[in-house]
N, C-alpha and C positions, 0 to 999 in steps of 0.2 A: 411429292406430298410431304415427305419427312423434312425436306429443306424448308418448305413453306411453313410447316407447323413449328419448326425450330425457330424460324425468323420471327413468327408471331409471338412465341413464348419469350423471346429475347426483348421484344418491344414493350411488353406489358410492364415489367419492373420500372422502365424509364418513366412511363406515364404515372404509375403509382408513386414513385419517388417525388416527381414534380408536384403531384397533388399533396403529398405529405408535407413537402417543404412550404407550399403556400398556406396549408392549413395550420402549420406549426407557428407561423409568423403572426401571433396574436398580439394586438396592441393592448397592453395592460394599464395604460394611462387612465382608462375609464374608472378603474377601481380607486385610483388616487384622487380623482375628481370627487367621487362619491365619499371617500373617507374624509377628505378635507372639508367638504360641505357639511357632513354629519357632525364633525367635531366643532365646526363654527356654530351650528345651531345649538348643540348641547352646551357648549361653554359660554356662549353669549348669555344664555339663561343662568347658568351656574355662577359665572364670574360676577355678574351684576347682583345676583342674590347674595353671594358671599360678601360683597362690599356693603350690603345693607344689613347683614345678619346681626351685627352688634348694635345697630341703631334701632331696628324694629323689634328685636327680641331682647328687651332690656331687663325683664323681670329676673332679679337675682343673677344678673349677668349670664342668662341662659344662652344667648347667642355666642358669647365669648367661650363659654365652657363647651358648647356644641362643636365649635371650630377646633378647640384644643383636642377633644376626643377624636374628632375626624382625622386630624393629622397624626396623632399618636397611633391610631388604627392603621392609617396609610403606611406609616413607617414599619410597623410590625409585619403587616401582610405583604409588603413588598419583598420580604425575604422568601416567601413561599409562592409568590404569584406565578413564577415560571412553571411550577408543577401544575397549576390550573390550566395554563396555556397548553402544556403538553397533553393534558388529558382531554380538554375540550377542542383544541385547535384555535387558531388566532381569530377567525371570524366569529365563532360562537362565543369566544371570550369577550370580544368587543361588544356583542349584543348583550351579554350578561352584564358587562361593566356599565352600560347605559342605565340599567335598572336602578342602580344606587343613586345616580343623579336625579332620576325621575322621582324616586321616593322622597329624596331630600327636599325637592321643590314642592312636592305635594304636602309634606309635613309642615312646611311654612304657611300653608293655608289654614292650618289648625295648630299653631305652635304651642305645645305643652311639653313638659319634661318627658311625658310618656311617648310622644311622637318624635321629638327632636333628637334625644339621646340615642335611641336604637337606630334611627335612620343615619345619624352621623357615624355611628360605629360601623354599620353596614357599608356606608359610602366609602369609608377608608379601605375596606376590602375591595369594593367595586373599582375604586380609583386605581389601586395597585394592579388589578387585572386589566383594566382598559388601557393603561399606559404601557405595560409590558406587552400586551397584545398589539397595541399600535406599532411599537417598534418592530416586533416580529413580523407583522403583516406587511408593513411598508417595505422592509428589507427583502422579504420573500417576493413581493410584487416587483420590486425594482430588478432583482436578479432574474426573474422570469422574463421580464420585458427586455433586459439586455441580452439574454440568451436567445430569445426567439427572434429578435430583430438584429442580432449580431452587432450590438453596440457595446461601448466600454462600460463595464459594470460600475466603476466608481463614479463616472459622469452621470449615469442614470440615477444612482442612489442620491447623489447630490441634488440633481434636478427635482426628483420626487420629494425629497426632504424640504427643498426650497419652497415648492408649491404648498406643501402641507403647513409649514410654519408661517408662511405668508398669510394663509387663510386663518390659521389659529390666532395670529397676532391681532387680527381685526376684531376678535370677540369682545375685548374690553371696550372698544370704541362703540360698536353696534349695540351691545347689551346695555351699556350705561347711558347711551343716548335715548334708548327706549325708556329707561328709568326716569330720565330728565323730563321727557315729553309727557309721560303719564302722571308723574307726581307733582309737576310744577304748579298745577291749578288746584291741587288738593289742600285741605286745611290741615294744619299741624294737629296730630293726635287722631285724625280720621283714618280708619282702616280700609275704607272703600277703594281708594286709589292703590293701596298696597295689595289688596286682594285681587284687583283687576290685573295688576302687574304680574303677580305670581301665576295667575291663570294663563296669561299670555306666555310667560316663561314655560309653563307646563306644555302648552301647545307646541312651542319651538322644540322642546325636549322630545316630545312625541314624534315630530317630524324627523328629528335627527335619528331617533331609534329606528324608525321605519326605513330610513335611508341605509342604515347599517345592514339591514336584512337583504339589500340588493347587492352587497359585496360578493364577489366570486369567492368560492371556497378554495383555500390554499392547501396544497399537500405538504403540511408542516411535518417536520421530522418526528414530532411527538405523536402525530396521528398514525404514522406508519409503524411505530414501535409499541403499539398498544396490545399486541397479541399476547405476550407473556407478561401478565400483570405483576406477578410476584417478583420476577427478575427485574422488570423495568422499574418497579417501585423502589427496590433496593438500590439499583444503579442511579435512579433519579435523586434519592435522598443523599447518596454519597457524592454525586456531582454537585448537588445543591450546597452541601457543606463545604466542598472545595471552592465553589464560586463565592461563598460568603467569607470564608476564612482567608483565602489567598490574597485578595486585595488589601486586607488589614496588615499583611506582612510586607507590603510594598511601600517603601518610603515615599515614593511619588504620590501615592494615594493618600497617605497620612498627611502630607503637606497641603493637600487641597481640602481636607476635612474642615479647617477653619473657614474656608470660603463657603462651603455648604452651610455651615452654622450661621455665618453672617447673612447669607441669602435668606435663610429661614427666618431670622430675626427681623430682617428688613421687610419681608412680606407680612409677617405678623404685625409689625408696626403700621404698615399701610392699610391692611384689611381690617384691623381691629381698632387701634387707637386713633389713627389719622382720621378715619371717617367719622368716628364717634365723638372725639374730643376736640377736633380742629375744624373739620368741614361742616358738620351739623350745626354747631353754635354760630358759625359765621354765615352759612348759606341756607340752612334748613335741610330737611331730609331730601327734598327734591334736588338740592345743590350737589348732593353726593354723586348723582349720575353724571352731571356736567364735569365735576372735578376729576372723577375717575376716568371719564372719556378722554380728557386731556392727558391724563397719566398714561392711559393705554396707547394713545396715538404716539406720544413721545417714546414710550417703551418699544413700540413696533419699529419706529424709524431708527432708533439707536441699535436695536437688535439686528435690523437688516444691514446697517452700515458696519456693525461689528462682524457680522458673518462675511460680508464682502472683504473686509480687511483680513480676516482669518484665512479665507480662501486664497487671496492674493499673496499673503505671507507664506502659505504652504507651498506655492509654486515658485517662489523666489529661490 
């Protein structure tokens, strides 16, 4: 009896271990599919709206000023966005981040100084949260996927990033083609086509926000360290200061600062001056969608080729 009982006890852990192994092998690719689709829906609306901003909101350059405030706010809040991610967790931060884009599109249905400026300021905060949250969530998902399926971590991170950025690169094409189709039959100065377009953008934004809610919750490091609030806050502020100051002392970082500045000036030229002063006089408001769709397509193609070149150069 003792021998039989001992044999049965020894057999149980083997079965449990096998069950645990099969249960642990979770495929996390579903979350990347959802994340990529949600960002495509959100940014096809925002990207096309941004291209039209300086053209449709021309009163005292309200569109240009709104974009300027947006990106100044984005720059400032990016310094503290990591604290928000640690406090909320990456999934909740992503959902919060979508609210700023939703409100910005909604404000364009009634564009006044009292709606555009506050929403632009808030969108700067929301954009910093959603982009820091995206990087945190994607990396955490890739690591979990690699660990559970026993794959090479670097390969999985590269694959997940490739899927995400491929979907994101399509937003300029899809969103601007929607602008072209809806505005092409509208009369110059008529707001009916623009209103319909922003309502459609708002619907896309809502679908993207709903998709974000279906993401699996990640056990981010920040969520696990929320027990001792006073100590964690002190350590978070200290680590934040180190993260901000340390790169500024690195010569390699300082050397690429001009590239960041050039990229910002280039985007400001395309989104503000190019659409307003070049495309609109030549093609009209509806032509902005077509021109920027071509811009987005070429940008996506060159980005993909550049990424392939960078990867091949890395392994040489």
